[in-house]
C-alpha angles and dihedrals in degrees: 000000000000125000108268093207121062109197117200122194118214114257118213110231128185112239118242091224132020114247116261116259116264095250090058091053094046097043097085091048092049091048092050091048093050090048091052092049091049091048090050094050093048091046092050091049092050092048093048093048092047090049091048091052092046092053096043099049098078092045100054113144115249122225093234115118113241117201113214124215115238109265116251109225112233132174122207127173134174121196124186118188126182124181120199124190120196117197123197120209 
């Protein structure tokens, strides 16, 4: 009867190459992230400037001189007062 469990002990092997430093592994990810952030900032700037131009085109000031009527001074005031009495027994 053969042994049902085959136990294998780990064997220490020398690697053929040393692993790359962490900064070399992370560099492509960091570069991609920075590029995405830069693209987002540029895209937002372009959209905002396009929206600002789209809104301001119909409201351009004309060169016609508009004479204004002298302002009539008016004074308006609204006062609301509420008095509340609290009695303790």
